[in-house]
VOMITOR-142370 format. One line per 2 residues: number of its first residue (from 1); for each residue x, y negated, z negated of N, C-alpha, C. Coordinates in steps of 0.1 Angstrom, whole numbers, always signed. Each point is the difference from the previous one (the first is absolute). Last residue first. Layout:
// residues N
NUM) X,Y,Z,X,Y,Z,X,Y,Z | ... $
// end
This chain:
// residues 412
412) +1257,-984,-1121,+5,+14,-9,-2,+0,-15 | -18,-24,+54,+7,-2,-13,+3,+13,-7 $
410) -26,-20,+39,+11,+10,+3,+9,+2,-11 | -35,-30,-5,-8,+10,+8,+10,+10,+5 $
408) +13,-39,-22,-3,+10,-10,-6,+12,+8 | +13,-41,+22,+9,+10,+0,-1,+11,-13 $
406) -24,-41,+5,-6,+8,+10,+9,+13,-1 | -3,-25,-45,+8,-2,+13,-9,+9,+10 $
404) -27,-22,-41,+10,+11,+0,+6,-2,+16 | -33,-24,-42,+6,-2,+13,+11,+11,+0 $
402) -48,+4,-28,+15,+0,+1,+4,-5,+13 | -43,+6,-41,+5,-3,+16,+15,-2,+0 $
400) -32,+8,-40,+5,+13,+6,+4,-3,+16 | -10,-37,-30,-10,+9,+4,+1,+10,+7 $
398) +42,-31,+1,-13,-1,-9,-12,+7,+6 | +46,-1,+20,-9,-13,+1,-12,-2,-8 $
396) +52,+30,+4,-14,-1,-2,-6,-15,-1 | +41,+23,+31,-3,-10,-12,-14,+2,-3 $
394) +46,+18,+31,-13,+6,-3,-3,-8,-13 | +34,-16,+42,-3,+2,-13,-13,+5,-2 $
392) +23,-10,+44,+6,+8,-8,-3,+3,-15 | -29,-18,+48,+10,-4,-11,+8,+9,-6 $
390) -41,-4,+33,+12,+3,+5,+11,-7,-10 | -48,+20,-13,+5,-11,+7,+14,+4,+3 $
388) -49,+19,-20,+11,+3,+4,+5,-12,+8 | -33,+7,-42,+2,-9,+11,+14,+4,+7 $
386) -37,+28,-33,+14,-3,+5,+0,-7,+10 | -33,+19,-44,+1,-8,+13,+13,-3,+3 $
384) -26,+41,-32,+12,-11,+1,-5,-7,+15 | -34,+28,-23,+13,+6,-7,+13,-12,+3 $
382) -57,+2,-3,+11,-7,+7,+13,+3,-6 | -45,+15,-15,+4,+8,+12,+15,-7,+5 $
380) -26,-21,-35,+9,+11,-5,+6,+8,+12 | -22,-40,+18,+2,+1,-14,+9,+9,-2 $
378) -18,-19,+42,+6,+15,-1,-2,+2,-17 | -6,-44,+17,-12,+9,+5,+4,+13,-4 $
376) +34,-32,-10,-11,-4,-7,-12,+11,+4 | +40,+3,+24,+3,+5,-14,-15,-4,-9 $
374) +3,-13,+44,-2,+13,-1,+1,+5,-12 | +10,-45,+5,-15,+3,+3,-2,+14,-1 $
372) +45,-15,-1,-8,-3,-12,-16,+4,+1 | +27,+5,+38,+3,+12,-11,-8,-3,-11 $
370) -2,-32,+34,-8,+13,+2,+2,+10,-8 | +25,-42,-6,-15,-3,-1,-7,+14,+3 $
368) +49,-12,+1,-6,+8,-8,-15,+3,+0 | +27,-32,+24,+2,+13,+6,-5,+11,-10 $
366) +1,-46,-12,-10,+2,+9,+0,+14,+7 | +36,-17,-26,-11,+4,-9,-14,+3,+8 $
364) +52,+8,+22,-11,-12,-7,-11,+4,-7 | +53,+17,+20,-15,+6,-4,-5,-13,-7 $
362) +42,+15,+38,-4,-9,-12,-15,+3,-3 | +28,+18,+36,+8,+5,-11,-5,-9,-13 $
360) -31,+16,+47,+12,-9,-5,+6,+3,-12 | -38,+22,+22,+12,+3,+7,+13,-11,-5 $
358) -45,+28,-23,+5,-13,+2,+13,+3,+8 | -46,+28,-19,+12,+0,+7,+3,-15,+4 $
356) -29,+31,-40,+0,-11,+8,+14,-2,+7 | -31,+40,-27,+12,-3,+5,-1,-14,+11 $
354) -24,+33,-46,-2,-12,+9,+13,-2,+7 | -21,+44,-27,+11,-10,+0,-2,-9,+12 $
352) -33,+34,-33,+4,-8,+11,+14,-6,-1 | -36,+43,-17,+10,-10,-4,+5,-7,+12 $
350) -28,+42,-2,-8,-13,+3,+10,-13,-5 | +11,+47,+1,-9,-2,-11,-5,-14,+1 $
348) +28,+18,+35,-12,+10,-2,-10,-5,-13 | +29,-40,+22,+3,+14,-3,-13,+9,-4 $
346) +10,-48,+33,-6,+6,-12,+3,+15,-3 | +16,-53,+25,+3,+16,-3,-8,+5,-10 $
344) +0,-41,+35,-4,+2,-15,+2,+14,+0 | +19,-44,+32,-2,+14,-3,-3,+3,-13 $
342) -1,-47,+15,+2,+9,+12,-1,+14,-1 | -28,-39,-25,+11,+9,-3,+4,+8,+11 $
340) -31,-48,-6,+4,+13,+5,+11,+7,-7 | -43,-41,+4,+12,+4,-8,+2,+14,+4 $
338) -36,-27,+18,+12,+3,+8,+13,+2,-9 | -48,-5,-11,+7,-12,-1,+15,+2,+6 $
336) -32,+35,-3,-5,-10,+9,+7,-12,-2 | +31,+42,-8,-15,-3,-3,-6,-12,+7 $
334) +39,+43,+0,-2,-12,+6,-16,-3,-5 | +43,+42,-3,-11,-9,-7,-1,-15,+7 $
332) +19,+57,+12,+2,-15,-1,-11,-6,-8 | +24,+53,+5,-11,-10,+3,+4,-14,+1 $
330) +19,+56,-4,+4,-13,+2,-13,-9,+5 | +9,+47,-34,-8,-6,+12,+4,-15,+0 $
328) +22,+50,-23,-2,-16,+0,-8,-4,+14 | +19,+46,-34,-7,-6,+10,-3,-13,+0 $
326) +43,+25,-22,-13,-2,-3,-7,-4,+14 | +46,+8,+0,-5,+12,-11,-16,-1,+0 $
324) +25,-18,+46,-1,-2,-14,-6,+11,-7 | +8,-5,+48,+8,+7,-7,+2,-1,-16 $
322) -28,-24,+33,+0,+13,+6,+12,+8,-7 | -10,-46,-10,-12,+7,-5,+3,+14,+7 $
320) +33,-31,+12,+1,+3,-16,-12,+10,-2 | -2,-21,+41,+11,+10,+0,+1,+5,-12 $
318) -27,-38,+2,-8,+12,+7,+9,+12,-1 | +20,-41,-13,-8,+7,-11,-9,+12,+6 $
316) +28,-24,+32,+8,+7,-12,-9,+6,-11 | -22,-25,+34,+5,+14,+5,+9,+6,-10 $
314) -18,-43,-12,-9,+11,+1,+4,+11,+5 | +29,-33,+1,+0,+3,-12,-12,+10,-2 $
312) +9,-18,+42,+11,+7,-5,-2,+5,-14 | -34,-29,+19,+0,+15,+5,+12,+8,-3 $
310) +2,-45,-15,-11,+6,-8,-2,+15,+7 | +31,-28,+24,+4,+3,-13,-11,+8,-9 $
308) -14,-19,+40,+9,+11,+2,+6,+6,-11 | -24,-39,-4,-9,+10,+4,+6,+14,+1 $
306) +25,-41,-8,-7,+4,-10,-7,+11,+2 | +24,-23,+35,+8,+10,-8,-9,+6,-11 $
304) -10,-39,+31,-6,+13,+4,+7,+13,-8 | +13,-47,-8,-14,+0,-1,-6,+16,+4 $
302) +48,-21,-2,-5,+8,-8,-15,+5,-1 | +41,-24,+30,-14,-1,-3,-5,+11,-5 $
300) +45,-4,+12,-3,-13,+3,-14,-3,-5 | +20,+42,-5,+9,-9,-5,-4,-14,+2 $
298) -26,+36,+19,+0,-2,-16,+10,-10,-7 | +3,+10,+49,-13,-8,-5,-1,-2,-16 $
296) +35,+26,+16,+3,-13,+4,-12,-8,-3 | -3,+46,-5,+9,-4,-10,+1,-18,+2 $
294) -44,+22,+22,+14,+2,+0,+7,-5,-11 | -52,+16,+21,+9,-6,-9,+12,+4,-1 $
292) -39,+13,+28,+13,-6,+6,+6,-10,-11 | -38,+33,-3,-2,-15,+2,+11,-8,+3 $
290) +3,+47,-2,-13,-2,+6,-5,-15,+2 | +39,+15,-23,+3,+2,+14,-14,-4,+6 $
288) +0,+1,-47,+8,-11,+5,+1,+1,+15 | -22,+37,-20,-8,-14,+1,+8,-10,+3 $
286) +22,+39,-5,-8,+2,+11,-10,-12,+2 | +27,+1,-38,+8,+0,+12,-8,+1,+15 $
284) -17,+7,-47,+2,-15,+4,+7,+0,+13 | -34,+39,-13,+13,-1,+2,+2,-15,+4 $
282) -41,+15,-11,+6,+7,-10,+14,-1,+2 | -42,-35,+8,+7,+9,+8,+11,+8,-12 $
280) -50,-20,-10,+13,-1,-3,+8,+10,+8 | -50,-26,-7,+7,+7,+7,+14,+0,-2 $
278) -48,-5,-31,+14,-8,+6,+7,+9,+9 | -58,-1,-17,+15,+6,-1,+10,-8,+7 $
276) -49,-18,-21,+9,+3,+11,+13,+7,-4 | -35,-17,-30,+0,+14,+3,+9,+4,+12 $
274) -7,-37,-41,+5,+1,+14,+1,+14,+4 | -22,-8,-39,-4,-13,+5,+8,-1,+13 $
272) -20,+36,-33,+11,+2,+10,-1,-14,+7 | -18,+2,-50,-5,+2,+14,+13,+0,+7 $
270) +6,+16,-50,+0,-13,+10,-7,+5,+13 | +14,+30,-35,-13,-8,-6,-3,-11,+9 $
268) +34,+30,+10,-12,+7,+1,-11,-9,-6 | +44,-18,+23,-3,+4,-14,-16,+6,+1 $
266) +35,-7,+44,-10,-5,-8,-5,+8,-12 | +37,-4,+46,-2,+3,-13,-13,-7,-8 $
264) +10,+11,+55,-1,-10,-10,-1,+6,-13 | +22,+26,+44,-12,-3,-6,+1,-10,-12 $
262) +29,+12,+48,+1,+1,-16,-13,-5,-5 | +19,+25,+46,-11,-8,-4,+4,-1,-15 $
260) +39,+12,+36,-11,+4,-9,-8,-9,-5 | +38,+16,+43,-6,-11,-9,-10,+7,-10 $
258) +26,+26,+29,+7,-13,+4,-6,-11,-9 | -11,+48,+5,+9,-4,-11,+6,-12,+4 $
256) -35,+26,+24,+14,+3,+4,+10,-5,-10 | -48,-6,-7,+3,+13,+0,+15,+5,+6 $
254) -13,-45,-1,+1,+3,-16,+2,+17,+0 | -9,-21,+42,+14,-4,-4,+1,+5,-15 $
252) -43,+8,+18,+11,+7,+6,+14,-3,-4 | -36,-26,-16,+0,+15,-5,+10,+7,+5 $
250) -8,-42,+17,+7,+0,-11,+1,+13,-8 | -25,-3,+38,+13,-2,+4,+10,+0,-13 $
248) -49,+0,-3,+6,+13,+3,+15,+0,+4 | -21,-41,-10,+1,+9,-12,+4,+14,+3 $
246) -9,-31,+36,+11,-4,-9,+5,+8,-11 | -40,+7,+26,+13,+7,+4,+11,-6,-6 $
244) -39,-16,-15,-1,+14,-2,+12,+7,+7 | -8,-47,+6,+5,+4,-17,+0,+15,+1 $
242) +7,-18,+49,-10,-3,-10,+5,+5,-13 | +31,-22,+38,-3,+13,-4,-12,-3,-11 $
240) +36,-29,+23,-15,+1,+8,-5,+15,-3 | +39,-22,-24,+3,+9,+11,-11,+3,+10 $
238) -4,-27,-41,+12,-4,+6,+7,+8,+14 | -42,+8,-25,+1,-9,+7,+12,-4,+6 $
236) -4,+33,-30,-3,+5,+13,+0,-12,+7 | +9,-9,-43,+10,+8,+4,-3,+3,+15 $
234) -34,-20,-25,+12,-10,+5,+11,+7,+5 | -37,+26,-16,-3,-7,+9,+9,-11,+7 $
232) +11,+27,-38,-1,+7,+13,-6,-7,+10 | +28,-13,-44,-13,-4,+5,+2,+7,+13 $
230) +29,+4,-46,-4,+5,+12,-14,-3,+7 | +42,-26,-34,-13,+9,+0,-4,+3,+14 $
228) +50,-7,-7,-10,-9,-3,-13,+10,+0 | +47,+12,+6,-2,-3,-13,-13,-10,+0 $
226) +15,+6,+50,+5,+7,-11,-2,-6,-13 | -11,-15,+46,-8,+0,-12,+4,+8,-11 $
224) +23,+0,+41,-2,-15,+0,-7,-1,-14 | +3,+43,+17,+13,-5,-7,+0,-14,-5 $
222) -37,+18,+28,+0,+5,-15,+14,-5,-8 | -2,-8,+47,-9,-8,-7,-3,+5,-13 $
220) +27,+27,+26,+7,-14,-3,-10,-9,-6 | -19,+41,+12,+11,+2,-12,+6,-14,-2 $
218) -29,+1,+37,-8,+1,-12,+11,+1,-14 | +17,+3,+43,-4,-13,-2,-8,-2,-13 $
216) +13,+43,+17,+11,-7,-6,-3,-16,-4 | -35,+31,+17,+3,+3,-14,+14,-10,-3 $
214) -27,+5,+42,-4,-11,-10,+7,+1,-14 | +4,+33,+37,+9,-12,+2,-4,-12,-8 $
212) -23,+44,+0,+11,-2,-8,+9,-14,+2 | -50,+17,+6,+7,-10,+6,+14,-2,-9 $
210) -33,+34,-10,-2,-1,+14,+9,-10,+6 | +3,+36,-43,-2,-15,+3,+1,-2,+14 $
208) -2,+39,-41,-7,-3,+15,-1,-14,+1 | +36,+27,-35,-12,-8,+2,-4,-1,+15 $
206) +37,+26,-18,-8,-1,-14,-14,-8,+4 | +38,+9,+33,-3,+13,-5,-10,+0,-11 $
204) +15,-39,+25,-10,+9,+6,-2,+13,-7 | +31,-31,-16,-14,-4,-3,-9,+10,+8 $
202) +48,+7,+5,-7,+3,-12,-13,-5,-2 | +21,-11,+43,+0,+13,-5,-7,+5,-12 $
200) +6,-46,+21,-1,+8,+11,-1,+15,-5 | +5,-33,-34,-11,-3,+7,-3,+10,+12 $
198) +41,+2,-27,-13,+4,-8,-12,-3,+9 | +40,-12,+20,-1,+15,-1,-13,+3,-8 $
196) +10,-46,+4,-3,+6,+13,-3,+16,+0 | +19,-23,-37,-14,-4,+1,-7,+8,+13 $
194) +47,+1,-7,-7,+8,-11,-16,-1,+2 | +30,-25,+25,+1,+12,+5,-9,+10,-9 $
192) +8,-44,-11,-9,-1,+10,-3,+16,+5 | +32,-8,-34,-16,-2,-4,-9,+1,+10 $
190) +47,+0,+10,-4,+13,-5,-15,+0,-8 | +20,-42,+16,-2,+11,+11,-4,+13,-5 $
188) +10,-32,-31,-13,-4,+5,-1,+10,+13 | +39,+5,-23,-9,+4,-7,-14,-4,+5 $
186) +37,-14,+20,+1,+14,+3,-12,+6,-9 | +9,-49,-5,-7,+5,+14,-1,+15,+2 $
184) +21,-17,-41,-14,+0,+3,-6,+3,+10 | +44,+24,-13,-4,-12,+3,-15,-2,-1 $
182) +24,+40,-9,+9,-11,-7,-6,-14,+2 | -22,+52,-4,+3,-10,+10,+7,-12,-7 $
180) -14,+39,-26,+10,+0,+7,+5,-8,+12 | -40,-2,-25,+10,-4,-10,+13,+3,+9 $
178) -40,+13,+21,+1,-16,+0,+12,-2,-10 | -9,+44,+3,+4,-3,+11,+1,-16,+1 $
176) -18,+20,-41,+15,+4,+3,+4,-6,+14 | -38,-24,-26,-1,+9,+8,+16,+5,+4 $
174) -19,-36,-30,+5,+13,-4,+2,+11,+10 | +3,-59,+0,-10,+10,-4,+9,+13,-4 $
172) +13,-48,+18,+5,+14,+5,-8,+11,-5 | -7,-45,-16,-3,+0,+17,+6,+14,+5 $
170) +3,-7,-46,-14,-1,+3,-1,+1,+15 | +43,-2,-18,-7,+14,-5,-16,-1,+4 $
168) +29,-38,+10,+4,+13,+8,-7,+11,-3 | -7,-39,-29,-6,-2,+16,+4,+11,+6 $
166) +20,+1,-41,-15,+2,-1,-6,-2,+13 | +47,-11,-2,-4,+15,-2,-16,+3,+0 $
164) +15,-44,+3,+2,+7,+11,-3,+14,+0 | -1,-27,-40,-10,-2,+9,+0,+8,+13 $
162) +16,+16,-47,+7,-6,+10,-11,-4,+10 | +4,+22,-52,-9,-8,+9,+9,-8,+9 $
160) +19,+46,-21,-2,-14,-3,-10,-7,+9 | -2,+54,-12,+7,-9,+8,-2,-16,-4 $
158) -21,+39,-21,+11,+7,+5,+10,-11,+8 | -38,-8,-43,+3,-2,+13,+12,+6,+5 $
156) -28,+19,-39,+10,-9,+1,+2,-4,+15 | -49,+17,-19,+14,+5,+4,+8,-12,+1 $
154) -42,+3,-33,+3,-7,+13,+14,+5,+4 | -36,+18,-34,+14,+0,+1,+3,-5,+15 $
152) -43,+16,-24,+4,-14,-4,+15,+0,-1 | -27,+34,+20,+4,+3,-13,+9,-12,-8 $
150) -19,-6,+43,-12,+7,-7,+3,+5,-15 | +35,-14,+33,-10,-12,-5,-11,+6,-9 $
148) +29,+33,+19,+6,-8,-9,-7,-11,-7 | -19,+27,+36,+1,+9,-13,+8,-10,-11 $
146) +0,-18,+43,-15,+0,-5,-1,+9,-13 | +43,-4,+25,-5,-12,-5,-13,+0,-8 $
144) +38,+39,+7,-15,-3,+6,-4,-13,-6 | +53,+21,+7,-10,-7,-10,-15,-3,+9 $
142) +45,+16,+18,-10,+10,-4,-11,-6,-8 | +42,-18,+40,-7,-1,-15,-11,+11,+0 $
140) +28,-13,+40,+4,+12,-7,-5,+1,-15 | -8,-32,+37,+11,-3,-7,+6,+11,-9 $
138) -36,+3,+30,+11,-4,+9,+11,-3,-10 | -41,+15,-20,+7,+9,+7,+12,-3,+9 $
136) -25,-34,-23,+7,+9,-11,+7,+12,+8 | -25,-29,+26,+11,-6,-3,+10,+9,-9 $
134) -36,+26,+31,-1,-11,-11,+15,-5,-2 | -19,+25,+47,+7,-1,-13,-2,-10,-9 $
132) -41,+18,+30,+14,-4,+3,+9,-1,-13 | -39,+33,-9,+0,-13,+6,+13,-5,+3 $
130) -27,+46,-13,+12,-6,+3,+0,-12,+8 | -36,+34,-32,+2,-9,+8,+15,-6,+3 $
128) -31,+49,-13,+9,-11,-6,+4,-11,+11 | -38,+43,-11,+5,-10,+7,+9,-11,-6 $
126) -20,+56,-6,+4,-13,-6,+6,-10,+9 | -34,+47,+3,+10,-10,+5,+2,-11,-8 $
124) -33,+35,-6,+11,+7,+6,+11,-8,+4 | -43,-16,-18,+7,+10,-8,+11,+7,+4 $
122) -27,-21,+38,-2,-4,-15,+3,+11,-8 | +2,-3,+50,+12,+4,-10,-2,-4,-12 $
120) -34,-8,+34,+7,+13,+4,+9,+4,-10 | -24,-43,-3,-7,+11,-6,+7,+15,+2 $
118) +15,-42,+20,-1,-4,-13,-4,+13,-9 | -2,-2,+49,+14,+4,-6,-2,+0,-13 $
116) -37,-12,+28,+3,+13,-4,+11,+5,-6 | -1,-49,+25,-10,+8,-3,+2,+15,-3 $
114) +36,-40,-10,-5,+8,+11,-12,+9,-4 | +26,-27,-31,-9,-7,+7,-6,+7,+11 $
112) +36,+18,-24,-12,+0,-8,-12,-9,+4 | +46,+1,+18,-9,+12,+7,-13,+1,-8 $
110) +34,-40,+11,-7,+3,-12,-10,+13,+5 | +46,-9,+26,-13,-5,-1,-5,+5,-12 $
108) +40,+15,+15,+3,-15,+3,-15,-6,-1 | +21,+49,-21,-11,-6,+8,+3,-15,-1 $
106) +21,+53,-13,+1,-15,-1,-10,-4,+10 | +7,+47,-32,-4,-7,+12,+5,-14,-1 $
104) +10,+53,-21,+3,-15,-2,-2,-7,+11 | -16,+52,-21,+1,-11,+12,+4,-14,-6 $
102) +1,+40,-30,+0,+5,+14,+2,-10,+12 | -1,-3,-52,+9,-3,+8,+3,+4,+14 $
100) -26,+27,-38,+1,-14,-2,+12,-3,+13 | -36,+42,+3,+13,-3,-3,+4,-16,-2 $
98) -43,+26,+15,+3,-11,-7,+13,-4,-5 | -26,+30,+38,+11,+1,-6,+2,-16,-7 $
96) -39,+10,+22,+4,+13,+0,+13,+3,-6 | -18,-44,+5,-10,+7,-7,+3,+16,-2 $
94) +27,-29,+27,+4,-2,-16,-14,+7,-7 | -1,-1,+47,+12,+8,-3,+1,+1,-15 $
92) -35,-26,+18,-4,+14,+0,+12,+9,-4 | +7,-48,+3,-9,+3,-11,-4,+16,+2 $
90) +25,-17,+33,+9,+1,-11,-10,+2,-12 | -19,-6,+41,+6,+14,-1,+8,+0,-12 $
88) -22,-41,+5,-11,+12,-2,+8,+13,+0 | +25,-39,+13,-2,+1,-14,-10,+11,-6 $
86) +10,-9,+46,+12,+8,-6,-3,+0,-16 | -23,-30,+30,-6,+12,-1,+10,+12,-8 $
84) +11,-47,+11,-6,+2,-12,-5,+15,-1 | +39,-22,+27,-10,+10,+3,-7,+5,-13 $
82) +28,-40,+0,+0,+3,+17,-9,+11,+3 | +13,-13,-46,-11,-5,+5,-4,+1,+14 $
80) +40,+17,-23,-12,+9,+1,-11,-7,+6 | +52,-8,-7,-10,-6,+7,-14,+6,+4 $
78) +37,+31,-16,+2,-15,-1,-10,-4,+9 | +9,+45,-31,-6,-3,+13,-1,-16,+0 $
76) +27,+45,-27,-2,-14,+2,-8,-2,+13 | -3,+47,-28,+4,-8,+12,-1,-13,-4 $
74) -7,+58,-11,+3,-14,-7,+5,-9,+12 | -19,+40,+16,+1,+2,-16,+1,-12,-7 $
72) -18,+9,+52,+9,-8,-9,-4,+6,-14 | -23,+14,+41,+14,+3,+0,+10,-6,-9 $
70) -48,-11,+4,+1,+13,-4,+15,+6,-1 | -12,-44,+16,+1,+0,-13,+4,+16,-5 $
68) -10,-9,+45,+13,-6,-3,+3,+1,-15 | -40,+15,+18,+9,+9,+3,+14,-6,-3 $
66) -40,-26,-8,+1,+12,-8,+12,+9,+3 | -6,-38,+28,+4,-4,-13,+0,+13,-10 $
64) -3,-9,+51,-2,+10,-7,+8,-2,-15 | -4,-35,+33,-6,+10,+8,-4,+13,-10 $
62) +24,-40,-17,-14,-4,+5,-10,+14,+6 | +45,+3,-16,-5,-4,-10,-17,-2,+4 $
60) +33,+9,+32,-3,+12,-7,-9,-3,-11 | +17,-38,+24,-9,+9,+9,-5,+13,-9 $
58) +33,-26,-20,-13,-8,+2,-8,+8,+6 | +42,+14,+3,-5,+4,-12,-14,-7,-3 $
56) +23,-10,+39,-4,+14,+1,-5,+4,-13 | +15,-44,+4,-12,+3,+8,-4,+14,+0 $
54) +26,-29,-40,+4,+11,+11,-13,+3,+7 | -7,-24,-37,+6,-9,+10,+7,+7,+11 $
52) -16,+21,-41,-11,-2,+11,+4,-11,+9 | +33,+33,-28,-7,-12,+0,-8,-2,+12 $
50) +26,+39,-38,-7,-5,+13,-5,-12,+1 | +33,+38,-30,-2,-17,+2,-7,+1,+14 $
48) +6,+43,-39,+0,-4,+15,-3,-17,+0 | +9,+16,-48,-2,+9,+11,+3,-5,+13 $
46) +8,-16,-49,-14,+1,+3,-2,+11,+11 | +42,-18,-15,-4,+6,-11,-15,+5,+0 $
44) +25,-25,+36,+6,+12,-4,-5,+9,-13 | -17,-42,+14,-5,+10,+6,+8,+12,-1 $
42) +6,-46,-20,-7,+9,-6,-3,+15,+7 | +20,-39,+20,+8,+3,-10,-5,+13,-8 $
40) -27,-21,+33,+10,+8,+5,+12,+6,-9 | -34,-31,-16,-6,+14,+3,+10,+8,+6 $
38) +12,-46,-2,-3,+6,-15,-4,+14,+2 | +4,-27,+39,+14,+1,-5,-2,+8,-14 $
36) -40,-11,+22,+8,+12,+5,+12,+1,-5 | -23,-35,-17,-8,+11,-4,+8,+13,+7 $
34) +7,-51,+2,+10,+9,-6,-7,+14,-3 | -21,-41,+20,+2,-2,-13,+11,+9,-4 $
32) -20,-1,+44,+12,-6,-2,+2,-4,-14 | -50,+6,+10,+11,+6,+8,+12,-8,+0 $
30) -34,+0,-43,+2,-6,+14,+10,+8,+7 | -24,+29,-37,+6,-14,+1,+2,-4,+14 $
28) -7,+49,-34,-6,-9,+9,+7,-15,-1 | +2,+56,-11,+10,-12,-3,-4,-11,+10 $
26) -22,+47,-22,+0,-9,+11,+8,-14,-4 | -5,+56,-17,+3,-13,-3,+1,-11,+13 $
24) -21,+54,-19,+2,-9,+11,+2,-14,-6 | -5,+38,-31,+3,+5,+15,+4,-8,+10 $
22) +11,-8,-53,-12,-3,+10,+5,+6,+13 | +30,+1,-40,-13,+4,-4,-12,-3,+10 $
20) +47,-12,+7,+2,+12,-12,-13,+6,-2 | +4,-38,+27,+2,+11,+9,+2,+12,-9 $
18) -3,-45,-18,-13,+3,+5,+1,+15,+5 | +41,-18,-14,-10,+1,-11,-14,+6,+5 $
16) +33,-14,+31,+4,+11,-4,-9,+4,-13 | -7,-42,+17,-3,+9,+10,+3,+14,-5 $
14) +11,-37,-27,-14,+4,+1,-5,+10,+11 | +46,-16,-4,-4,+9,-11,-15,+3,+1 $
12) +15,-29,+31,+4,+11,+4,-3,+11,-13 | -8,-50,+7,-12,+9,-1,+4,+15,+1 $
10) +31,-39,-1,-8,+4,-13,-9,+10,+1 | +42,-5,+36,-13,-6,-2,-6,+5,-14 $
8) +52,-12,+23,-8,+11,-6,-14,-6,-4 | +27,-14,+44,-2,-5,-12,-8,+12,-9 $
6) +35,-7,+46,-9,+7,-6,-3,-5,-15 | +11,-25,+47,+8,+4,-13,-11,+10,-6 $
4) +7,-10,+54,-8,-1,-12,+7,+5,-12 | +13,-1,+47,+8,-7,-8,-9,-5,-14 $
2) +5,+43,+39,-9,-9,-7,+8,-8,-10 | +18,+22,+49,-2,+1,-16,-6,-10,-5 $
// end
C-alpha cells in the first residue's frame, strides 16, 4: 500500500476549466510530479483511462494509432510522448467531432518541442504544466505569491522562520515520492533510480542520443553549475563533450522538465550587455541529491546552500506562474560590473518585480545593490523589489524595496 500523502493541486480547477471548452487538454510536466494521480481522479468524468506505460497499449498506439483512437469517444491517455504519432490520430478525430473535453493527455516531455507535434494540434489543444509540489500545496495554502506581489500585497508568512525547517524544505524538494521518504539516504536512492529511469527510457522517446551513458555524468556536471551562467564550451569540457553536444544535452534535460534556461532581462533602450542564459534546476531536492548536499553539511558549512536555495525559490515562483491569474516571465539581471538580481519577474504589461534570495536571517545594505540598480534602470516599469530572507518581519527598505520572509512563498 502506498504511503504517499494526497495533496490537492492548484492546477485541478484549470484542467476542469480547459476541458469545458477545448477538445484536447495536455497536462505536461516531469515524470513523478503527480500527473497520473491527478488525471486518474478525473478519468471517471472523462471516459476510459489508458497509459502508454503499458506495453500492449503502447504497441497498439504505435502500430495502429488511428484504429485505437477511432474506438474512443472520450479518454484519458497517460504518457502520450511515448507514441507521438497518436497526436495526429487525435487531430483527425477532433476535426470530425470537436466536442470539448474529449481527450485529457499527460506527457512527461515537452511535446511542443517535438517535430510536427506543435502544428498538429494548434487551436485544438490547451497545455497546462504540473510541476512537483509547491510549498503552498504541501501546506494547503491557496495564495498565489506572484499575483499578490504584483498587486502590491506581500503575503503573510504561513510559518515562522526556523533554520532547520528551511533547510529541510529546500533539500527535500517537491516530488511526492521524495517527500514520502523519511531520510536523506532514502531520498538520494530514489533520485538515482529516477534519473536512471529517465535516461534509460524516457529520453529515448524524445531524442536521438548515441551515448546515453554520458548523460548522468553531464547532468551531475550541470548540477555543480546550477544558478550560474551557461557556457556550453566549459560545460562540455567537464565531460569531454563539444559545445554543440553540450547544448543538445541541456535541451534534452529542459525538455524533460529537469531544468530551465533563464534569459537575462534588459531594458529596450539598453544594450543587452550580458546575453548568456542562466541554468536553473526546477526541483531543489533533485539538485541537492545530485550535488550530494546534506543537512549535516549545511549545519557546518553553508557555502553550497545558497545556490540550492536560489533554485528552490526559482522553482516555487515557476510553479506559481502555472496557476497565476496573469502571465509572468522569470528572468535574471546581471551587468558587466557583475551587479546581479537573482530573479526578475515581468508581467504582460512589462512591469517588473525583482527578487533577491538570501539564506540568512540578517539583511545588509550591500544585499540591496542589485535591486536598487534594477529599480534605477527599469524606472516606471519597476513595481517592487523583494529581498527574501530567513526572518519573520516584512519591512520597507525605501525605493519600493522590501525585506520579506522566505515563508511568504507559502504564505496566506
